[in-house]
C-alpha positions as a printed NumPy array, in Angstrom:
array([[  5.045,  -0.589,  -1.426],
       [  7.138,  -3.605,  -2.363],
       [  7.06 ,  -4.936,   1.204],
       [  3.3  ,  -4.363,   1.523],
       [  2.605,  -6.191,  -1.733],
       [  4.916,  -9.051,  -0.803],
       [  3.597,  -9.308,   2.765],
       [  0.211, -10.306,   1.418],
       [  1.806, -13.596,   0.303],
       [  2.678, -14.514,   3.901],
       [ -0.664, -13.224,   5.198],
       [ -2.709, -15.424,   2.862],
       [ -0.41 , -18.386,   3.446],
       [ -1.193, -18.103,   7.158],
       [ -4.887, -17.461,   6.471],
       [ -5.315, -20.504,   4.24 ],
       [ -3.384, -22.875,   6.497],
       [ -5.372, -21.812,   9.557],
       [ -8.692, -21.925,   7.696],
       [ -8.136, -25.465,   6.437],
       [ -7.262, -26.605,   9.988],
       [ -9.865, -24.663,  11.971],
       [-12.717, -25.476,   9.604],
       [-12.243, -29.244,   9.361],
       [-15.324, -29.808,  11.535],
       [-17.363, -27.578,   9.229],
       [-15.995, -29.387,   6.17 ],
       [-16.843, -32.767,   7.713],
       [-20.357, -31.581,   8.536],
       [-20.936, -30.152,   5.051],
       [-19.892, -33.362,   3.278],
       [-20.859, -35.921,   5.976],
       [-17.233, -37.077,   6.095],
       [-15.751, -39.279,   8.776],
       [-12.513, -38.864,  10.713],
       [-10.607, -41.243,   8.418],
       [-11.627, -39.25 ,   5.334],
       [-10.563, -36.003,   6.995],
       [ -7.166, -37.551,   7.633],
       [ -6.88 , -38.691,   4.015],
       [ -7.682, -35.296,   2.505],
       [ -4.801, -33.749,   4.428],
       [ -2.388, -35.707,   2.189],
       [ -3.163, -33.915,  -1.11 ],
       [ -3.589, -30.589,   0.672],
       [ -0.14 , -30.839,   2.261],
       [  1.322, -32.143,  -1.022],
       [  0.57 , -28.758,  -2.58 ],
       [  3.388, -27.183,  -0.58 ],
       [  5.755, -29.913,  -1.794],
       [  4.829, -29.333,  -5.45 ],
       [  5.371, -25.587,  -4.961],
       [  9.032, -26.299,  -4.208],
       [  9.514, -27.382,  -7.822],
       [  7.336, -24.606,  -9.241],
       [  9.575, -21.995,  -7.62 ],
       [ 12.498, -23.125,  -9.777],
       [ 10.627, -21.649, -12.737],
       [ 11.274, -18.164, -11.347],
       [ 14.962, -18.585, -12.216],
       [ 13.977, -18.978, -15.875],
       [ 10.91 , -16.772, -16.33 ],
       [ 11.515, -14.22 , -13.583],
       [ 10.183, -13.391, -10.141],
       [  7.474, -11.009, -11.3  ],
       [  5.633, -13.401, -13.684],
       [  5.61 , -16.208, -11.128],
       [  4.369, -13.821,  -8.432],
       [  1.587, -12.65 , -10.752],
       [  0.535, -16.144, -11.769],
       [  0.694, -17.429,  -8.199],
       [ -1.711, -14.765,  -6.9  ],
       [ -4.113, -15.419,  -9.78 ],
       [ -3.91 , -19.193,  -9.261],
       [ -4.359, -18.897,  -5.514],
       [ -7.38 , -16.618,  -5.973],
       [ -9.001, -19.005,  -8.463],
       [ -8.485, -22.074,  -6.253],
       [ -9.635, -20.228,  -3.117],
       [-12.9  , -19.231,  -4.798],
       [-13.262, -22.764,  -6.191],
       [-12.833, -24.144,  -2.657],
       [-15.884, -22.154,  -1.565],
       [-17.896, -23.963,  -4.24 ],
       [-16.576, -27.48 ,  -3.54 ],
       [-19.21 , -30.076,  -4.432],
       [-17.732, -32.928,  -2.376],
       [-14.903, -33.671,   0.04 ],
       [-12.488, -34.696,  -2.739],
       [-13.162, -31.561,  -4.723],
       [-12.376, -29.61 ,  -1.551],
       [ -9.075, -31.502,  -1.247],
       [ -8.232, -30.93 ,  -4.908],
       [ -8.989, -27.213,  -4.809],
       [ -6.996, -26.84 ,  -1.611],
       [ -4.1  , -28.712,  -3.211],
       [ -4.079, -26.033,  -5.923],
       [ -4.429, -23.204,  -3.418],
       [ -1.565, -24.552,  -1.301],
       [  0.659, -24.968,  -4.358],
       [  0.155, -21.395,  -5.491],
       [  0.331, -19.771,  -2.046],
       [  3.538, -21.63 ,  -1.134],
       [  5.12 , -20.664,  -4.464],
       [  4.03 , -17.073,  -3.939],
       [  5.519, -16.989,  -0.442],
       [  8.846, -18.468,  -1.611],
       [  9.148, -15.926,  -4.435],
       [  8.25 , -13.121,  -2.018],
       [ 11.15 , -14.165,   0.237],
       [ 13.491, -14.277,  -2.78 ],
       [ 12.41 , -10.769,  -3.825],
       [ 13.017,  -9.373,  -0.335],
       [ 16.509, -10.885,  -0.312],
       [ 17.265,  -9.567,  -3.796],
       [ 15.711,  -6.105,  -3.585],
       [ 16.325,  -4.85 ,  -0.05 ],
       [ 19.696,  -3.427,   0.978],
       [ 21.641,  -5.492,   3.481],
       [ 20.952,  -3.174,   6.419],
       [ 17.163,  -3.36 ,   5.878],
       [ 16.865,  -6.964,   4.767],
       [ 16.472,  -8.523,   8.229],
       [ 13.683,  -6.152,   9.216],
       [ 11.926,  -6.716,   5.873],
       [ 12.122, -10.505,   6.245],
       [ 10.877, -10.231,   9.83 ],
       [  7.906,  -8.158,   8.676],
       [  7.179, -10.654,   5.925],
       [  7.291, -13.627,   8.295],
       [  5.122, -11.86 ,  10.902],
       [  2.276, -11.602,   8.407],
       [  1.65 , -15.379,   8.444],
       [  0.46 , -15.423,  12.062],
       [ -1.643, -12.322,  11.349],
       [ -3.405, -14.273,   8.597],
       [ -4.118, -17.062,  11.088],
       [ -5.431, -14.497,  13.6  ],
       [ -7.763, -13.105,  10.917],
       [ -9.371, -16.549,  10.569],
       [ -9.851, -16.705,  14.35 ],
       [-11.418, -13.251,  14.432],
       [-13.792, -14.1  ,  11.573],
       [-14.751, -17.291,  13.387],
       [-15.3  , -15.454,  16.669],
       [-17.352, -12.893,  14.758],
       [-19.811, -15.615,  13.752],
       [-18.738, -16.324,  10.165],
       [-18.468, -20.034,  10.979],
       [-22.085, -20.075,  12.143],
       [-23.51 , -19.129,   8.731],
       [-25.115, -22.457,   7.927],
       [-22.298, -24.239,   9.775],
       [-20.252, -23.887,   6.606],
       [-16.626, -23.372,   5.667],
       [-17.562, -21.614,   2.407],
       [-17.81 , -17.982,   3.608],
       [-14.196, -18.082,   4.842],
       [-12.888, -18.828,   1.364],
       [-15.078, -16.21 ,  -0.294],
       [-14.044, -13.55 ,   2.24 ],
       [-10.412, -14.627,   1.888],
       [-10.543, -14.16 ,  -1.886],
       [-11.831, -10.56 ,  -1.81 ],
       [ -8.559,  -8.781,  -0.911],
       [ -6.672, -10.924,  -3.401],
       [ -8.278,  -9.081,  -6.303],
       [ -6.921,  -5.752,  -5.022],
       [ -3.485,  -7.27 ,  -4.438],
       [ -3.417,  -8.749,  -7.961],
       [ -4.223,  -5.332,  -9.446],
       [ -1.678,  -3.515,  -7.267],
       [  1.067,  -6.013,  -8.081],
       [  0.964,  -5.038, -11.729],
       [  3.196,  -2.137, -10.659],
       [  5.961,  -4.477,  -9.487],
       [  9.078,  -4.607, -11.609],
       [ 11.431,  -7.509, -12.045],
       [ 14.214,  -7.794,  -9.46 ],
       [ 17.499,  -6.185, -10.509],
       [ 19.425,  -9.354,  -9.666],
       [ 17.278, -11.431, -12.004],
       [ 17.707,  -8.833, -14.755],
       [ 21.471,  -8.831, -14.161],
       [ 21.669, -12.624, -14.389],
       [ 19.654, -12.591, -17.626],
       [ 21.983,  -9.987, -19.13 ],
       [ 25.018, -12.032, -18.147],
       [ 23.515, -15.214, -19.61 ],
       [ 22.8  , -13.467, -22.882],
       [ 26.425, -12.302, -22.978],
       [ 25.575,  -8.626, -23.069],
       [ 26.832,  -7.684, -19.616],
       [ 24.639,  -5.751, -17.207],
       [ 23.804,  -2.122, -17.886]])
């Protein structure tokens, strides 16, 4: 269950990255944006992954589980907001938020696999986690081939469809417990030893 719930982080990371690349033509058409503008919006979108690097440090203070919970909620909110973008800059801003949260979620998922899986199963678990990213990208391709991109020549349905499974994942993740290594480090910091 832990691996399934964590694998969704890599899946949606791959899904969102592929969607924002594959749908640039649709985005340009929807907002009448030129090539130069499309190049410019990639800067804040890519910056989201950079900001996530600093957000992940918070998991050492507040725990893996809270950051994982907040990241899925944040990613869901920004993904839905992307579907309702009112101009090209709103699209870039919402995608900046989505990229920040999905990158943070993926990084915490990797940390949890390393901390929770026994040594002999860790490599296979990490491999499974990393394989989910390309599957997310494939899902975008399949949706596009299935005609989702032709609905009004719009990018919006991809972000609405992408947000649907996130609700189920957010509910299911409420069963996750904090990693034992984080709990041990907190006990040691408080001076109580680890029980």
